[in-house]
N, C-alpha and C positions, 0 to 999 in steps of 0.2 A: 155593594153587597150587603144585604141586610143581616141584622143580628139574629142568630138562631134562637128560638124560643125554647128554654128548657121545659121538660115534662116533669111536673111537680104534682104530688097528690096534696092537696090542701085539707085541713081540718078546720072546720068552723069552731070558734072559742067564744067564751063569754067574756067580754072586756068592753069598757067604754071607748077605747080607741082602736083596738085591733079586732079586725073581722075574722080573719083566717091565718093559720100558720102552716108552713110546710118546711120540709128538710130534705136535702139532697146533697151528698159528696161534701159534707162539712160547711154547707151553706144553709143558713136560715132564711126562709122567704116569709115576709110579713105583708099581709094585706091589710090596709087600714079601712075604716068605715067609708072614708072619702074615695074608695077604690084604687088608690095609688099603691103600688107594690115595690118593695125594697129588698134586696139581698144583703145579708150581713154575713161576713166571713173573716176568719174561719170560726165556726161554731160547731162543737162536737155533737154527736147524736145524744149523748149523755146530758148536755147542757140543754138541748132541745127538750128532751124528756122532762128535765126539772122545770123548764118554763111551762109545758103543758100541764104540769102538776101542782103549779104555784097556786097559792090561795088568791093571789092577785096577779094575773097574767101581765097587766099593764105596768104595775110597779116592779115586778121581777124583770121584765123586759128593759125597762128604764135602768134599773140599778145595776143589772148583770150583763146586759148587752150594750145598750147606748153609752153608758159610762166608761166601758172597757175600751180604753184607747189603743188596744192591740186589735180590736175587731173593726174592720172596715165596712163600709156599706155604699150601695149605688142603686139607682132606680132599675127596676126589673120589667121585663115584658112577659114574665112567666104567668101572669094572671090576666084573663080578659073577663070583665064583667059579663053576666049573661043578659 
């Protein structure tokens, strides 16, 4: 049985490492410039909006999401390169 691909609306962002961001049901979806996609959870819609509004999306992502030990992550099939 194949893993169901979540439907996520991605937003292009300006970052050296991150290409696109999306959010659905307390899950942050991150597409990196190498086209890999990861899910980070739990991430609230408010934290997603703070990330989108950050002066440096990459620094905010690293400091507030990656370094947060209560947030888990896994590879995702939510994004397919065009």
